[in-house]
C-alpha positions in Angstrom: 8.1 -0.1 -2.8 11.9 -0.1 -3.1 12.3 -3.5 -1.5 9.6 -5.2 -3.6 11.0 -8.2 -5.5 9.5 -10.3 -8.4 9.2 -13.3 -6.0 7.1 -11.2 -3.7 4.3 -10.8 -6.3 2.0 -13.8 -6.6 0.1 -13.2 -9.9 -1.8 -16.5 -9.6 -3.2 -15.8 -6.1 -3.5 -12.0 -6.6 -1.4 -11.1 -3.6 1.8 -9.2 -2.8 4.0 -10.5 0.0 5.6 -7.5 1.8 8.8 -9.0 3.2 11.4 -6.3 3.2 12.3 -2.7 2.8 15.4 -0.8 1.7 16.7 1.2 4.6 19.5 3.7 4.9 21.9 3.2 7.9 24.6 5.8 8.0 25.2 6.2 4.3 24.7 2.5 3.4 21.6 0.8 1.9 20.5 -2.4 3.4 17.5 -4.8 3.4 15.4 -4.9 6.6 12.1 -6.2 7.8 9.1 -4.1 6.6 7.2 -1.6 8.7 6.1 -3.2 12.0 8.9 -5.8 11.6 6.5 -8.4 10.2 5.8 -9.7 6.8 2.3 -9.3 5.5 0.1 -10.1 2.5 -1.7 -7.4 0.6 -4.4 -8.1 -2.1 -3.2 -7.4 -5.7 -5.9 -5.7 -7.8 -6.0 -6.6 -11.5 -5.3 -3.0 -12.5 -2.1 -3.0 -10.5 -1.1 -6.5 -11.6 -1.5 -5.4 -15.3 0.6 -2.3 -14.8 3.3 -4.3 -12.9 3.4 -6.9 -15.6 3.8 -4.2 -18.3 6.6 -2.6 -16.2 8.4 -5.9 -15.9 8.2 -6.5 -19.6 10.0 -3.3 -20.4 12.1 -3.1 -17.2 13.1 -6.6 -16.1 13.9 -7.1 -12.4 17.5 -6.7 -11.4 19.2 -8.9 -8.8 20.6 -6.7 -6.0 22.7 -7.9 -3.1 22.6 -5.9 0.2 23.3 -6.8 3.8 20.3 -7.8 6.0 19.3 -5.6 8.9 22.8 -4.0 9.5 25.7 -2.8 7.4 27.6 -5.9 8.6 24.6 -8.3 8.3 24.5 -11.4 6.0 24.1 -10.6 2.3 20.8 -11.2 0.6 20.3 -11.3 -3.1 16.9 -10.1 -4.3 15.5 -9.5 -7.8 14.1 -6.0 -7.2 11.4 -4.6 -9.4 12.4 -0.9 -9.0 16.1 -0.1 -9.2 18.4 2.8 -9.9 19.9 3.5 -13.3 23.1 1.9 -12.0 21.1 -1.3 -11.4 21.3 -1.1 -7.7 18.7 -0.6 -4.9 16.9 2.7 -5.0 18.0 5.2 -2.4 14.9 7.0 -1.1 16.9 10.3 -0.8 17.9 10.1 -4.4 14.3 9.3 -5.4 12.9 12.2 -3.4 15.4 14.8 -4.4 16.2 13.8 -8.1 13.0 12.1 -9.3 10.0 13.0 -7.2 10.8 16.7 -6.6 11.3 17.5 -10.3 8.2 15.6 -11.2 6.2 17.6 -8.7 7.6 20.8 -10.0 6.7 19.8 -13.6 3.2 19.0 -12.5 2.9 22.3 -10.6 2.5 20.6 -7.2 4.3 21.7 -4.1 7.1 19.6 -2.8 5.6 18.5 0.5 4.7 15.4 2.5 1.2 15.6 1.2 2.5 15.0 -2.3 5.2 12.5 -1.3 5.4 8.7 -1.1 3.6 8.7 2.2 0.6 10.3 0.4 0.2 7.0 -1.5 -0.4 5.2 1.8 -3.1 7.8 2.7 -4.7 7.5 -0.8 -4.7 3.7 -0.5 -6.3 3.9 3.0 -8.9 6.4 1.8 -9.9 4.3 -1.2 -10.3 1.2 1.0 -12.2 3.0 3.8 -14.5 4.7 1.3 -15.2 1.3 -0.3 -16.2 -0.2 3.1 -13.1 -2.2 4.0 -12.7 -2.9 7.7 -10.2 -1.1 9.9 -8.8 -4.5 10.9 -8.0 -5.5 7.3 -6.6 -2.0 6.4 -4.4 -2.2 9.5 -3.0 -5.5 8.4 -2.4 -4.3 4.8 -0.6 -1.2 6.1 1.5 -3.2 8.5 0.1 -1.6 11.7 0.1 -3.9 14.7 -2.7 -2.0 16.4 -6.0 -1.4 14.6 -6.7 1.4 17.0 -3.7 3.3 15.6 -5.0 2.8 12.1 -8.4 4.1 13.2 -6.9 7.2 14.9 -4.7 7.9 12.0 -7.2 7.5 9.1 -10.6 8.2 10.7 -10.7 11.5 9.0 -10.7 9.7 5.7 -13.8 7.6 6.5 -16.9 8.7 4.6 -19.7 10.3 6.6 -21.8 7.6 8.2 -25.3 9.2 8.2 -26.1 8.6 4.6 -24.6 5.1 4.7 -26.7 4.3 7.8 -29.8 5.5 6.0 -29.0 3.4 2.9 -28.2 0.3 4.9 -31.5 0.4 6.9 -33.4 1.2 3.7 -31.9 -1.9 2.1 -32.6 -4.1 5.1 -36.2 -3.0 5.4 -38.9 -2.7 2.8 -42.3 -1.2 3.1 -45.2 -3.7 2.5 -48.2 -2.6 0.6 -50.6 -3.1 3.6 -48.6 -2.2 6.7 -45.5 -1.4 8.6 -41.9 -1.9 7.6 -40.8 -5.5 7.9 -37.4 -7.2 7.7 -36.7 -8.0 4.1 -37.7 -11.5 3.2 -40.3 -11.9 5.9 -44.0 -11.1 5.8 
């Protein structure tokens, strides 16, 4: 989220290109490859595109220059969507301690991992799994190189399969008026 730039959002093709993150090395911020060290494309839902457009209208992107991959790496200038009040890259420690924690307190929620940034990944995964998205696709969107890891990590979020199985078979088969169940569309 902190490494997302305007150029990473393709509003015409409804996709976000995940190309970098903001990391802390020592006490310095830098740009680095995203989770899994590979870029990926994630579908951009209309609701998110609309909110992002509204945010950019009131808070235009700010060009930030940071080293790439190491404190002595080559500088990269990127028009970041989310920046600090000093118009620099957002430091996750500042975000967690000075923005997220007070917001959680105000909302009456405990300051825990279950309510932190990582919870957004779990929420995203649960929404997609509940809607029937494949583990393979979810794995790609989350930046996991192994779909098995995604399955092991998020299997508890998958909806119970018994009712879905019943519904799928009911849709696939219909009772005929004069006999046994037949495949839909055949007599």
